[in-house]
N, C-alpha and C positions, 0 to 999 in steps of 0.2 A: 748372396742368399738366392740371385736370381738363377744363377747356374745350378745350384744345389736342387731348386725347386723345378727347373726345367728338367734334369736329369731323372729327377724323381718320377715326373709326370712320363716320359719316356718309358720308365722301367715298368710303371703300372701300366701302360699301353701295351708292351710285350707281353707281361703277364698275363693280361686280359685276352689278348691275342690268340696265346699260344696255350694257356692252361683253362681259363674259364670259357671262354668260347671255343669250346672243341667239344666232339660228341660224347667223349668217355666223362665230362666233368659232371653230368648229371646222375652217373652211376657212382662215381665217387662220393659226392653228397649223399646219395641214397646208402652206400654201405660204411662210410666211414665219418660222415658229419651229419647224422640224423639228429635233430634237436631233441625230438619226442623222446627217442632211446636214452640219450644224454640224461636227460632230467629224470626218467623212470628209474634209472639206475645209479644217478648219482650218488645217493645215500649209502648204499651198500659198498660202492666202491670208496667213499670217503670213511667209512668205518673200517675198511682194510687199510686205507691210507694212514688212519692212527696208528695201526699195529707197527706198521713201516716208521713213523715217528719215534715209537717207542724205542725200537730196536737201535735206530740212528742215535736217540739222545744217550743211551746206556753204551753205546759202542764209541761215542766220542770220547767218554771217560777213560773206559777200559784201554781202548787204542792209545790214548795219551800215556797214561801210567806204564804200560807195558815196553811201549815204543821208549820212552826217557830211560827206562832202566837197562833195555837192549843198547840203547846208544851211548849211556855211559859204561857199561861194560867193556862196549869195544873201543872207548878211547882210554882205558885204564893203561898205565904206563908200567914197563918193569917186566921181567921175566917169567916172575912168580905169577902174573895174571895171564899168561900165554894160553893156558887151556881154557879161561874162560873167553877170551878174546876169540878163540877159535870155535867155541861153542856157540857164541852170540853170532858169530860169521856165518856158521853153518844154518843158524836158524833163518836168518834173513835171507841167505842163498836159497833154501829149502822153500819159503811160503813167497818168495817173489817168483821163483820159477814155474810153481804149481798154480795151474788156472783156478780160479776162485769157484767154479762150479765143481771142480773136483774135490776142494776141500769141504764145500759143502755137503756134498754125498759123504765122504769118509766121517764128518763130523755127525753129519744129521742121521746116519743110519748104521754107522760103525760103532760110535760109542754106546748108544742103546743097544745094540747087538752083543757087544763083548762084556757090557755091564747087566744085562738083561732088565733095563730099568729104562722105564719111558719119562723123557724129559719133556717140560713145555718147549713149544719151538721157539720163542723168545730166547731161551737159555742158550739153543743150540744155536740160533741166528747170530747171537752177540759173540760167542764161543768162535765161530767159523768167521766172522768177522774182523775178531780182535786177532785170532792168529793170523791172517793174511795182511790186513792194513797196518799193524804194529811193526811188521817188517820194512814196509815201504817207508813208513813214518819214520822208524828208527835211523834209517839212512838219511833220510832229510835232516834229521836233529843231529846225527853225527857230523854231516859236511857242515852244519852251522856251527859246531863246538869247534872243529879243526879251522874253519874258516877264521875264529877270534886269533889274533896276533899272540905269539908264545910271549911276547913282552907282559902283555896283560896278566898272565898267571904268575910269571916272575915276581913282577911290582907286588901283586896279591901276597904272595908267599913272602915277600921280603918284609911285608907290614903285618906277619904274623897268622895270617889268615892259613887254615887247613885246607885241604883237599876238598873237602864238601862246601866249606865256606866259600872257597874261591870258585868253584862251579856254579854255585846258586847265585851268589852276590855279584860275579865279576863277568864269568863266561857266558852262561845262559840268558842273563837279560840282553848282552849283545847279540848272540846268535840266534835268540828268537826274532829280532828285527832283520836280520838276513833271509830267514827262513819262512817267515809269514805267507809270502806269495806262494811257496809250493805247498807248504801246510795246507792252505784253502783251496788247491787245485786236487790235494789228496782228499780233503773233505768232500769236495763235488763228486768225485769217484765214489765214494762211500755212500753219499745220497743215492747215487743210481744203482749201486750192486745191493742196497738194502732191499730192493724189488726182487731179488733173486730167493729171498730167503720162502717164496712161495714154493720152491723145490722142497721144502721140508713138510709141506702138508699144512702151513700157516695159511688161513684166509687173510692175505693181506690183499694191497689194492689190485696188483696182478693177478691173482687168483680170483679175486672178486669179480674182476673185468673178465677174465676166461668164463668163469661161469656165467655171467650175464651175456657173453657173447654166443655161448652155446644155447642159451635159452630164446635169444632175440635173432639167430642168424645173421647178426650183424657184427660190425668191428666197431663200432662208435664206442662201447666201452672201453677198448685199448686206448682211443683217442682221450678220452676221459682221463683215463689213469696216466697217460703220458703228460697230459696238461697238468695235472697234479704235481707230478715230479719237477716239470718246468717250473712253476710257480715255485717250489720249494728252492729250486735251484738259483733262480735269477737274482734274488738279493746277495747270496753268497758270490756269484759272479761278479755284479758292479761292485761289492766291496773289495775283490780282490784287485779289478782294475784300478780303482781309487787307491786303494795303498800302494801299488806298484807304481803308478805315477807318482805318488806322494814320495815314495822312496828315490825315484830316478831325478824329481827335482830336487831334492835335498842333497844327493850326490854330486848333481851338476852345478850346484848354486855355488856361483863365483867363476865358474869356467867360461862364461861368456864376457868378453872384454867390450 
């Protein structure tokens, strides 16, 4: 404890000497950390942040459902399912390779153009996120399914369970425990990328911060929006660390003599 306290004090002194006690720190405070501007525009940025939360909440459900279907299609066995496996693999390759910004432009401006219909930004944002992140999550789920030992499937089939029953009752429960940490990391990435839906014209936290910055000639609103996203991510980060440590302790239980 003494060593930890001493090293913390040393780090604080170094930060004070190299960052705080410099000529440029006053300018940083004025243009990035102005409390008055933060309080003035907090309500508008918060209203935009609620839009981000709506997109995130809906996308979690749609991404999970689509990714589970794609992962299941990729794990189907037998030559008759070869075209289905190829189609699922092509989907994951396509949307894992496309930058999310390009998907947003294609979905947000391409679909309304070809259909000559105006869609709400929340619909287009959820669609773009679902198309992109279902490819990532599907690969994680597929890896978890294939990590389950084949003897588990054989034992389930020997007991008379069908393919769907084996997948739902035997394979997926074991796979979820293995893939929970990477799924949480994908969820963290999704939390950050919902801020890009401002490209579609939605007044979310990022767009509200942009408008506030243009009005105040100050970058503090961007810091406020960033803090909101960080506060949203911290519980998931801590939960991921806790669950990963728990899995590691469970796997290593009994290994120390």
